[in-house]
C-alpha positions, 0 to 999 in steps of 0.5 A, spaced: 891 413 214 898 416 212 902 419 217 905 426 215 911 426 219 913 419 217 919 421 212 921 426 217 922 421 223 926 417 218 930 422 216 932 424 223 933 417 225 938 416 219 941 422 221 942 420 228 944 413 226 950 416 222 952 421 227 952 415 232 957 411 227 961 417 227 962 418 234 963 411 236 966 408 230 962 403 226 964 397 231 963 400 237 956 403 235 954 396 232 956 393 239 952 398 243 946 397 239 946 389 241 947 391 248 941 396 248 937 391 245 939 386 251 938 391 256 931 393 253 929 386 254 932 384 260 927 384 266 932 387 271 934 393 266 934 398 271 938 394 276 943 393 271 943 400 268 944 402 276 950 398 276 953 401 270 952 408 272 955 407 279 962 409 279 963 405 285 959 399 285 963 394 289 963 399 295 957 397 300 955 404 302 954 405 294 950 399 293 946 400 300 944 407 297 942 404 290 938 399 293 930 399 291 
């Protein structure tokens, strides 16, 4: 059974891909894609994202507030 939305999804994905390349530049976009793939497969994904999003990851209070 064909999905009627498949061409639209592909077009949207291609359009977004181009926008990301324009915004980040080709080298940075390629690198962030590798990082995303690594993060998505990592068993501690949430903790790693928390660390990256934490503006003060080296302050004890900050770590305690973000502990699971």
